[in-house]
N, C-alpha and C positions, 0 to 999 in steps of 0.2 A: 204292403210296402209303406214305410213311413215317408212323409212328405216334408221337405225342407225348403224354405225361401231364403236365398242368400242375397242381401242387399249390398250392391257393389260387387256382384259376382264375376264381372269380366275385368277386374282390376288386378293389380300386382298380387295382393293376398287372395283375392277372390277366386282366381283360376285354380290355384292349388287347393283351396278349400272345397270348391265344387268337385274337383277330381277325387279328393279324399272321401267326401261323403258318398259319391257315386260308387267308389270301390267298396264302401261299407254297406251298400245296399239301399241307399236313400234315393227317393225320387226328388230331383232338385229343380227348382225354378230359380234362375239367375236373373235378378232385377238390376238394371242400370239405367242411367239417364237416356242413353241412346238405344237401349234394347239390343246391343251388340252381343255377339257370342264368339267364343274361342273356336278356332278351326279344329281343335283337338277334341271337342265335345261330340259325342254321338247324338243321335236324334232323341235319345231319352232325356236330355237336358233341355228344359224349356227356357228360352230367353225372352224377357219381356221388358218394355220401357217403363220407367218409373220416375216421376217427379217427386222427390222425397219431401218437398214442401207441401204436397197435396195429401192431406190425411185420407181423403176418400180413395185416392189412387192406391195408397199403401194398403188400405182395407180391402180393396178389390183384388190386389195381388195375393193377399192372405186368403181371401175367399171365405168359404164356410168354416175353414179351420186348417191348421197345419201343425205338425208335431214340433217344428223347430223354425225359429227365425235366427239367422246369423246376420248381424248388423256390422258391416265393415266400415261404414261411413258415418255412423252416429257421432255427433259432434258436441251436443249440448243438452240442457235439460228439456228443451222442446222436443228433441228427437227421442229422449227417454220416455217422455209422456206419450208420444205417439205409439210406442211399443206397449207400454203398460195399459193404455186405453183398449188394446186388443187382447188383453190377458185371457178373456174368456174363449178366444179362438186360437190361442197359441199354447202349445204344450210347454215349451221352454225357449230361452233365448241365450245366445252367446254373442257378446258385444266386445269389440276391440276398443281399448283405451290406450294408454301410453305410460311409460315410466316417468314422463314429464310431470305427472301429477304429484310426485314425491316431494316432500319438504324435509329439510334436516331439522334437528332439534332446536335450532335457532330461528326456524321459519324461512330459511333461504331455500330457493329452488331454481329451476331453469330460468325463470323470469328475472332473477336477480343476478345472473351470471356477470353482466357487464357493469354492475355497481361496485363501488369500493368495498372490499371484503364481502362481496355478494356471492362468491362461489360456494355452493352447498358442500357440506362435509358429511356425506352419507356413511352409514356403517357399511362394511364389506363382509358379506354381501347384504343387500337390502332385502329385508323380509316384507311380506305384504302388510304387516302390521305397522310399518313405518308411517308416520303422519303424512298427510297430503295437504296440498295448498287449499286455501279457502275457495269454495265454489263461487263462480261469478261468470260474467260474460265479457271480460276485458281481454283475455289472452287465450291462446290455444290450451295452455295447462289449466287455467281456471275453468274454462268451458268443459274440458274433458272431466275435471273433478266434479262439476255440476251434473254431467251425464251420469257418472258413477253414483253419486249420492242419490239421485232420483231412482236409479235402477235397483240399488242395493237395499233401499228402504221402502220400496213400493208396497202399498197396502193392497194391491190387487191380487197378490199372491203369485205373481209370475216368477218362476224360477229363472234366475239370470246368472250366468257365468261371465264375469268381466275379466278380460285378458289384457295384461300390460306388457306389450313388447318394447324392446329397446330400439337399437339402430337397425331397422328393417332392411333386409337385403334380398336380392333376387332379380330376375328379369322383369322388365316392364315397370320399373320403379320411376316415379316422377322426380325422385330425389336420390339418385344413385351415388352414394358416397364413394363406392369403389372406382368411380370415374377418375378420382383424384390420382390414383396410381396407374390406371389403365391408359389414360390419355398421355401421361408423361412417358410411359414406356413406348407408346406408339410414336410419340414425337422425338424419340431418340434420346431422351434425357436419361443419363446414367448417373446422375447425382441428384440428391434431394435433401431438403432441410425439414426437420420435424421439430416442432415446439415441444416443450416439456420433456426433452430427451427421448422423444418417441415412446414414452411410457404411458401415455394416456390410454385409459380403458373406458370405452363407452359400449356396454354390453350389446353384442350383435344379436339379431333375431332373424333366422332364415324363414322365408315364407313357407317352406315345407315343414319346419318345426311348429310354426304357428298353426298351420293346417292340421297337423297331428293333434295339437291341443284342442282345436275346435271339434275334431272327430271324436275324441275321447269325452269331452264335455257333453257333446250331443247324446252320447250313449248313457251318460250318468247325470241327468238333470239335477240342478241344485242351485242355491244362491251362494256365490263365492266370488272371491277375487284372487287371481293368480298371475304371477309373473309369467312371461312368455318369451324366453330367450334361448340362445344356443347353449350347448353343454359347457363351453369355455367362453371367457371374455378376453379375446386377444388384444394386445397393445397395438397402437397405430403402427409401430415398426414391424410387429409380427404380421399385421395385415398386409403391409407393403411387401414383405418378404414372401408371403404366400402367393400374392398376385404375381410377383416376379417369377416364382417357380412355375406357375401355370403358363406364363408367357415366354418362359425360357430366356430370361435376361438376368443380368447381375447389376445391382445398383449400389452405389456408395451413399451412406447416410451421414449427414451432419446433424448432430443432436444439440439443440439449443437448451440451455439450462432452465430457461423460463418461457414466458409467453412468446407469441410471434413478434418479430421485429419489423420495423418499418410498416407496421399495420398488417402485413400479409405474409411476410417471409416466415415459413414454418407453420403457417396456418393449414389445417386440414379438417375434414368433417368429423373427426373423432377427438379433436384437440380440446380436452378438458383438463384443468389443473389437478383435479382430484377424481378418483375412480368412481364410475357409475357401474356397479356390478350387482346383478340381481340374484337372489336366492331362489333356486328352482326346486327346493326340496318339497314345498307344499304341493306342487303339481305332481311330483313323483308319488307323494303319499296319498293324495286325494283321487288322482285319476290313473295312477299307474303309468305316468308319462315316462317315455324313453325317447330321447331325440332321434329323429330318423336320419339326420345328416349333421356332420360337423361343419364348422365354418370353412375349413380348407377344402373339404370334398364338395361343397356347394359352389365353389368359385368358377369352375370351368364354364358352366352355362351362363353365368353372369358376365364373365369376360368375353365370351363369344357374342353375346347380345350387345354389349357395349361397343365392341369393335365394329359390329355391323352398323350400329347407330351412328358412330363417328364417320363411317364411310358415307353415310347418307346426308350429312350436313354438319355444320359447326356445333360445338358442344352447347353453346348458349342458345342456339335455335332449337336443338333437340330437347334440351332440358332447361326451360326457362325458370322453373321453380328453383333448381339448384343454382342457376346463375344469379337469381335474385337474392338468394341467401348468402352466396359466396362469390361476389362479382370479381374478386381478385384471386381466385383459386389457383390460377396458373400464371403468377407474376414472375415469369422466368428472368426478366431483366433485373428485377430487384434481387432475386436470389443470386444471380451471377455477380452482381455488384457487391453483395455481402461476402460471397466466397472470395472474390478478388481482394477485398479489403482485409479479410482475415489472413489470407496468404501473405499479403504485403507486411 
């Protein structure tokens, strides 16, 4: 039986990845800071604590050798070098990056979004050959770019598949974008305002589709970079409509022609002025990838999980990362004031 180590194995992406590998016959060690394990795992999954900053600890988890390391939390060049230093004991690796590494032909990317004329104008869809931002340690995007660069050019000979997901969704997310619509429906809001006419597209990525790509890459080791997204890239309005259908409600949408007003009215976690849509043909060609779930079919478990979380506490307490990124996500008074002014 082949042995796999999954770093971050008890997280949002980690649990589906562990499940997919187990179904495919792998013996899996799930390594996390706490050493926690999913209640759904059987005794065959080994859960161990790991301080990622400790090189010796990572080496101990790998042991005398393993066939695969899946790194779901690798963040920068230091983490990349941790893996390549173990090349003699690792058969291959699969590492999660992000679509945020992409830059348009003018050098604009996610880091320039808030600058004048800083919104990137990507091709639709974005191929993996699209330029990326300069590697560095200043931002999330530049650090992920540095991670990729180290892995894809490593001289140790470690085969590495780098996966670039978009807007990751599924239960157990620390940044659940779907909360934007779920909470509004639970609060009885039957009208909403969407910037950019609700036409924004920020390509979604189900944790189950990402796990399928990990499974396929594990079976076909190689050095490559692949987008990791859903079969379609729904608009923000289509996402809201799909969540409404799951929750059995009807909502009226006001579409703003441009960006959010009053700072937050119309703001949502997919609100981008220009589309971010990824080309999935390379994954299909190189790995035989076929998505295991559509965005719409993945929603019921996410909606159920979010509903339970909101019953357990306020949204900003349950999801501090989301609240920090979007502190005015539920600016109901400002929305109602805008609607009242437009009716007048």
